[in-house]
N, C-alpha and C positions, 0 to 999 in steps of 0.2 A: 790753613797751614801752608807753608811753602811746599810746592809740588815735590821737590826732591826730598825734603824732610818726611813727607808723607810716604814716599817710596821706601826710605830708610826704615821708617816705623813698621811698615807692612812686612818688610824682610826681617828686620831685627838684627841682622848681621851685616856690618859694613867692612868689607875686606880693605885693608890698608897694605898695599904691595910695595915692597922695597926690593930693588934690584941694582946691580952694579952697572948694567948696560941697558940702553934704551930698547934694544931688541928683546932682551929677556923680559923686561917690564911689559912691552907690548904683547908678547906671547902670553904672559900671565893674565893680562886684562882680557885678551881674546878668549882664553880658557874660562875665565869667570863669567864672561858674557854667554858662552855656550852652555854653562850650567844654570843659567837663568837669573843670576844675580842682577838686580836692577841698578845698583850703584857700586862703585869701587873708587878707592882713593890711591893715587900714585904718590908714594913718599919720595920726594926729591931733596930732602933735607941733608942727605949725605953727599949729594953731588957738588963738586967744586964749582961748577958753573951750571946751575939749574936752567934747563931749557925745555919748558913745556912743549915747545914746537917740535922737539925731538921724538915725541910719542904721539900717535894719532888719537886725539881726544874725542873725535867723532866716531862712535861705533854704534851700530844698530842694536837697539834694545838695552843699552846700558848707559847710565850717566856717570861720567868720569870727572872727579875732582883731583886736586893736587894738594900735597902737604909741603909747605915752603917755610922759609925762615923769617921773612920780613914783608912789610907792606909793598915794597917795590917788586918783589918776586910775585906777590899775590896779584898785583895790578897787571903784571905781564901775563900771568896764567889766565886771568879772566879775559883779557883781550885776545889771547890765543884760542880760547874756546872752552876752558875749564868751566864746569858747572858750579864749582865752588872752590874756595881756597882756604885751607886750614893753616893758620899762621902760628908758629911756635911762640911761647912766651918770651918776652925780652930778657936779656941777660940780667940777672940779679933782681928780677921783678918779684915782689913779695906782696900777696901770694902770687904764684906763677899763673898769669892769666893769658891764655891763648885765645885766638879768635877763629871762628869758622865763618867765612865771608861769602855771601851770595851776590850775584849781579842784581842790580836794582831792576833791570829789565831782562827777565829770563828769556824773552824772545830775541834779545839782541845781546849775546854774551860780550860783544865788543864794548858795550857801555860799562866800562869798568870804573871803580871808585878811586879817588885819590886818598892818600893817607889822611886821617883826621887831624886838623890843625891843633885841636885842644887836647890831644892825647887820649881821648875817649874812643870807644868802639862804635861810634855812630858813623855809618857809611854815608857818603854823600847821596842825596836824593832818597834817603830813607831805606836803603837796602838792609834786610835783617842781618844782624851779627850775632853769632853764637859764642858765648864766653866759655872758657875752660876754667873750671873752679879749682883746679889744682889737686885736691885730695877729696876723698869721700867725706872726711870730717868737715871740710869747708861747706859741704852741701847741707849740713844738719844743724846749724845753730837755731835753737828754738823750733826745730823740725819745720823750718819754713824756707823755701827758696827765696822769698822776698827779703829775708834777713841776711842773705849772704854778704859777708864783709868784703865785697868786691866792688870797686868804684864804678865798673863798667856795666853792672848788671841791673841797673834800674829798669823797670818794666818798659818805660817810655823809650829807652834806647835799644833794647834787645827783645822787642815783642814779636812773637809769632803767634797768631790767633789769640792775641791778648795776654799771652803768658810769657814770662821771662824764659830764656833758653840757656842751658849751660852744658858743658862737656866735662865729664869726669873720667880720669884715668882709672883703669882697673889693672892693678899690678899682680894681685894674687887673690886667693880665696878669702883672705881676711877682709879685703876691700869689698868683696861681694857680700859678706855677712854684714859689714858696716852699713852698706847701702840698703840692704834688705831690711834692716832693723829700723830704718827711718821712713818718714812719709815725704815723698817728693811730689811737688805739684806742677812741675813744668815738663815740657817735652825735652828729654835729655839724651841726645846722641852720646854714646859713651866710647871711650878709647881704651883699648887693651895694650898691655906692654909685655905680653908673653905669647908664645906660640899658641894658637887656638886649641890644638889637640892637647897640649900640655896643661892648659888652664882647665879644660873640661875634665880630663882624666885626673888632674891633680886634686880636684875637689872630692872629698870622701863621699859626698852626696851630690850627684849630678843635678838634683832638683834645685840646687842653689842657683844655677845658671838660669833655669826656667823661671824661678821665682823672681829673679832680677828683672827679666823681661816682662813679667806680669805686673810689675809696679806701674802705677798710672803715670809716673814721671819719666819712665824710661822709653826712649824711642828706639835705640839700637845700641849694640855693643860693637865697638871698632876692634876688629881682629887683625893684628899684624901678620903679614905673610911674607917671609923671605923667599922671593922667587928664585928657583933653581933652574939652570939651563936644562932643557929636556924633561923637566918634571912638571911643567905647567898644568897639563891635563890631570895628572894624579893629585896635585895639590888642590886644584879647584874641586875635584870630586870629594876629597876629604873635607874641605871646608863646607861643601853642600851638605854633607852628613851632619856636620855641626849645626847648620841651619835647621835641618830636619829635627835634630835633637831638641832644639829650643821650642818646638811646636807641641811636644808631648803627645805625639800620635800613639794611640793604643786601640786594641780591639774593643769595641763597645758591645756588639752583639752580632749574631748571624741569624738571618731569616731564611727559612727553608719553605719552599712552596710545596703544598700537598697536591697529589694527583687524584685522590679519591676520598670519599667520605670516611671519616674516622681516622684517616692517616695522620692528621696533625696531632691527635692525642697520642698515638703510638710513638711518633717522633719525639714529642716533648717528654713523655714518660721514660723513653729509653735514655735520653740524655740526662734526665733528672736522676735516674738510677746510676748511670755511668759516672756522673760527676758529683753525686751526693748533694744535689740541689733540690729545692722544693719545686714540685709540679704545680702550676697554676693555670687552670682553664680560663678561657676568655671568650667573648662573643665572636671575635674575628680571628683570634690566634690562641694557641696554647703555648705555655712557656715552661722552660727549665731554668729556674732562677731568672736572671736578667741576661744570660749569655745566649740562649737559644730561643728563637721565636719560630714556631711552626704555624704557617699561614693556612687557614682553613679553605680559603677560596682563591688561593694563588695571590700574586702581587707583582711588584716590579721584578724584572729579571727573569730569564728563562728558568733558572733553578731557585732563585731567591735573591736576597740582598745581604750586604755586609755593611755594618755601621762602624765607622772609624771616628773615635772621639779625639778632640784636640783642645789644647788650652785656650786657643783663640780661633774661632771659626773664620774670621776675616783673614787672619794671617795664614791659616791652613789652606784656605781657598786660593790665596795669592801664591803660595808655594806651589800648589797643584797647577795653577794657571801658568806660572813661569816655567813649569816642567812640561808643558804641552797639552794639558788637559783642559776641559771646559765643563761648565755646569749647566744644568737645566734650570732656567730662571723660574719656571712654573712649579718646581718641586719644593720651593721654599716653605719652611714651617717656622712659625714664630712662637715665642713664649707669651705669657699673659700680658707683658708690657709692650708687645709688638716687635721685640728684638728677634732677628733671625737666629735660629738655633740649628737648622738643618738644611742642607742642599745635596741633591743627587748629581753625580756626574751625568753628562749627556750621552754616555755610552756604557755598555756592560764590559766587565772583565771576566772572562771564563764563564760566561753565562750568568754572572751575578751583577745586579745593580749595586753601585757603591755610593754611599752617602757619607759626608762628613757631619759630625755632630758636636755642638758646643758642649764641653765638659761642664757639668753642674758646678756652680760656684765660680765659674770663670767669667 
């Protein structure tokens, strides 16, 4: 898969920043980078004279693309250093098909494509092109991405890892439900058309957003962000909370280390009584339900360990890594199929070892 698309998928949230001034836009991108976002898109479609050179596209730790109006602006953006260019659908195009264009040679952003002569989304030298399907309904004919009635979305023209790629706008919760009810088979970066906080809070059940990202065909949700002067840091922090929300972090269990013989039973029995949970003895630990594990012979952490479950272990670890944490590679545990389901941080917090755990069924 394209490296940038991989980063988008690991994050799941693609900020799309719109600002009236280049300085405000640059401050917003800087704030997003400081919060660990791997990618962000600068929306220049409202600028009278879009100039990607007016904003610094090279920033440590973050890939920056631009959202433009036509092929000429996309070509200029890629030559200036943009990592991708999202092109709006043409006037009157039915269905509205936008393109997300990547340089053919990611090591040389100046190697930019010319507009296709035949009107198709094939970039010169085979650079991948992502299509905008226009509406969620467009994605679902016969429940197959292959059957999309879009002339540009033949797999041979828009293949990434052998799969067609498309972009779908998310306008409101009804769109989320429409998409969640279908089966999508491609890697689909998605575009939102409402403020991120409004979209999340507007859903009566926030699980809808998480279910959307759990679909095998969804790579990321594009969240519009209207950058406000002096508010860049606050806006970036709020958007990172949305990112965290999509990961479904929750307490899985607490492990408590015993200091003497028989103490593990006392601990587990006490919590079982307190919380009305069943007490279960074991060879190495005693349990109060599944929430409390009392270790008989000690274990990781000065006091014990805390397990945090997440919808996607890979994405949860990526979030933690982008937030400045690291994991102990030797702590990995696998399920029966060999898939990783658990990793510990490489340091303790408050005397507790911390591990992330893949939620069952995820």
